[in-house]
N, C-alpha and C positions, 0 to 999 in steps of 0.2 A: 505494500500500500504505499503510494507518495504520499507526503506531506509535506505542507510547507512549514518552512523551520521560523520559530518566533524570535528574535535578536533577543529579545527581554528574557530571555531562560539562561543565559549564560554562554560563555565561549564550553564550558565543560560538555554541555549537552549536545553542543554540535558533532563533536567527536565519536559522543555516544551512539548517535542515530545515523551516522554514515552509513550504515550497511542497512539492506531494505530485507523485509522477509523472502521477498527472492530470492534473492543471496544467499540469505542463512534464514531457516526458518524459526533456528533458535535467539536469532536476535533481536533485541528491543525492539520497541517502535512506539511511535507516539501517536496518539490518536486523538479522539474527542470520544468519551466514553459518557453513556447515560450514569446518571448519578443512583437513579434506582436499581442498574444492574450491577453497584458495588458493593458487596457486603462488608465488613472492617473487620481487621484479623481480630478473630476470638481470645487468641491468646497474646492480643495487646498488653504490657504491662502499665500502661497509664492509663488511670481510670477518672482521673479529676481533672478537668477544663475547666480554666478561669473561665467564666461569663462575661466578664467585663472584657476580656480579650478576644474572647471569640466574636463578641460584638462589633468590636473593633476592626478585626479582618476581616468579617464581613460587607463591614462599609466600605473597606479597601476593595472587597471581592468587587460589588457593585461598584465603583468607580473604575477602579483600572481591571478588572476580571483577575484569573488567578494567575499570578506570575512566576510561578514554578509547577510543574505538572507533578501530580502525584503518583506513584508507582504500586501498579497492581499487578497481579499473574491473572492468567486465562482460566475458567473451571470449567471452562464449556458452555457449550448452550446458548453463548451472548452472554454470561456472566462471568464478576471478576473478584477475586480475594485484595483487598487494600494489603500493600507490604507496606508504604512508608505514606507518611500524609494525612493523619485522620483529622488534625487541626483542619487542615484548608478543607478537607470532604465537610467537616461539621460547619465553617463558614460559607462554602458553597451551598450548601442548603439552607442555611441562614437567607442567604441572597436571595434565592429563588429560582438559582441558575440550575438547567436541566442535564446541563453536560458539564463535565470539566475536562481538561488536558488531562492524557496520564500516560507513561511510559509503562508500553505492557512487555513483561519481560518473565518468561517461561522460567519457573523455578520451583524445584522440589520442595516438600512443605519443609523438610531440616533448614535451608538454604533460606526459604521464607522467613520465620520466626527470628532467625541467626543476625539475619540482617536489618530486621526490625528492632528487636531489641540493640542491637548497637548502635540503632541509628538515634533512637530513644534514649541511650547512654548519652549520646555524643550532643545531641541537640536541642533535647528536651528539660525541661525543670521538672524532672521526676521527685517528688516528694523521697523522703527517705525509706518507706515500705516498699513504694512502687521501684525503686531500684532494689532493695533488699529481693525483690520479688524475680525482678530483669539478670541479677548476680544467679542466683539458685536455679533459673530457667535453665540458662548458659552453662551453669556449671551440673546441673544433674541429668536436663534434657540432651545436652549435645557434648558431654563429654570434653568439654572447654578444661584445661589444667587452670588454676588461677597463677601462674605463670604467664599462660597465653594470654588470658582476660586481663591480667595487669598491662601488659605492651601494649594491648588493641585499646584500651580505655584510659593510660595513663593516668593508672591508680594505685597505690602498693599495694601489695599480697594482704599484709596486717590491716590494711582498711577495708578493702573489700570483705576478708574475712568478717570484720566487726561488723559491716553492714547487714551482713547475710545474718548473723546474730541476732538482731533485729527481730527477727521472725518465731523468735524463740518466745517471747513475751507473748502477753495475755492478749486476746484480739481487744480488748477494751482500750488496752494503752496503745496497742497498733495504731485505733482508730485516731488516737488525738494525737500520734504522731504524724499521719496521714493527714490530719485535719491543719497543722502546724501550730497548735497549742502548747505542744510538748517539742520539745526540740530532739534532733538526733543526740547530742551529748546527753542531756538528761536520762534520755532512751536508755544509752547504752552505761550510764550508770546503773541503772535500774535493775541491769544483769547480773548484778553482784547480790541480788536479794534472793532466797530460796524460795519465796512462794509467790506465787500467782496474786495470792491477796495480798500479800506485802507488798508488792511491785505496784496494784492499782491502786494501792492505799497513798502511798508515795507520791504516784504521780498526781492522785489528786490534791495532795497536799503542795505538791512544786505551782500547781495552777493559781491555788486560792491565794498563796502566799508570795507569789512570784519569786520562787527559792531559785539562785543562782546553780549553774552546775557544779560549784565550787561547794558552795551549801550543801547542796546532794550529795557530794561524795563523801562530807564530812557525817553527815547523818546515817548516811550506810556502814560507814566505817566504825562510828559509833554505837550502833544496833549491833554489830558484828562481835565489838569487845563485850558489851553486856550481856549477851546472849554466851560467849565463851565464860567468863565469869559468876555468871548466876550458877552453875552445875557443881562449882568448888573455889577452892582461894587463889589457885594457881592462875598466873597472868600467862599468854602465851609471847617464849620471844619472839622479836625480831628474828628474820632470815638474815643467814649467815651472806657477804656477798658470794661465796661460790655458790651456795641456793639459790640467789637471785640468780645468777648468770645461767644456772644447768635449767631453771624453771623457766627461763625466759627463752632459751634455745628450744624445750621441750614444746613449749607452748607453741612455738611456730611452727616446728616440725607437725606437732598432732591440729594446729587451728583450733585450740581451744586451750583452757587454763588448766594448768600443770603445776603443782605444788610438790617440792622437794624439801625433805627432811631429814639431813643428815646428823645421827645420833655418834654417841659413842664406840658404839658395838655391831649397833643395826641403823640401817634407814628405810624412810619409806616415802614415796612417789604416787601422788595422788593424781588421776589424771580426770577432766571432770566432763560428762556428757549430756547432752539435752535432751535428746531423744532416743529411740531406738536403733531407729536410721542413723543417728550421728555415732553412736556404740558401734555398729557394724561399722562405719567408714572408718574408726581409729582403729579397731581389729584387722582391719583390710591393710591399713599402715604397719600395724604390729609383724600382720604375716609378710611381710615383703610385697605387697600386691601393688599396683598402679594406684597412685596417689593423685587424685585429683583438685 
């Protein structure tokens, strides 16, 4: 299909669309596609869209049209599935358009979701929970290693691990983080509490009292110290430099909190896990299997 190139689409798109369907059936093709023929990506990690921003984009679409095409894949029967550009699709619907410029790109399901997730991680303002869900999908459904993901999205491996751990929080706390009333920094501190009830209670207190992350850390630490001393008079000692070094190395290796206690005659290593799946992951590492 021959298509007229729109200079507003940018130089990068010109190179992308130099091939045609006739020369290469698998090549991307630019088309006007009916909005009703496009279904959203069912595994799109982003769920929250700012209403004011969508309305502003819709106004721009009404005035200037869609300046950057969406990317879709064919499903057959004249139907398509969105790969990239859900904000543009929603704004076009609001603007009352019937069609939208779209790059039609044949792709396998795995490639589809991987592209969509990486696109959102690079270009969208995902909230911390949506970001954690995207990381988890890439790691679990596509077999990405954390090293590969770190290189692709330019985030450190510990940062990725800490973000994914937010999904261990109870749903009520996750909803507060997704809504923006609780920061990711606060949420990561809450992971240090032992129970969902304690996490929910402190989350409510953070919001009600406007507690800083530092104040929250102090409350969590104080609560742990009180719990330890309630059962007896002995106060736990601080870990030695060597214990801290070993605990840090093991924590990085297993992607979870590890405690090391070196006694005079014997020692103890404590490896924490969140769920049964998390335990299986740690056991796979211990058994020398592939580490994702």
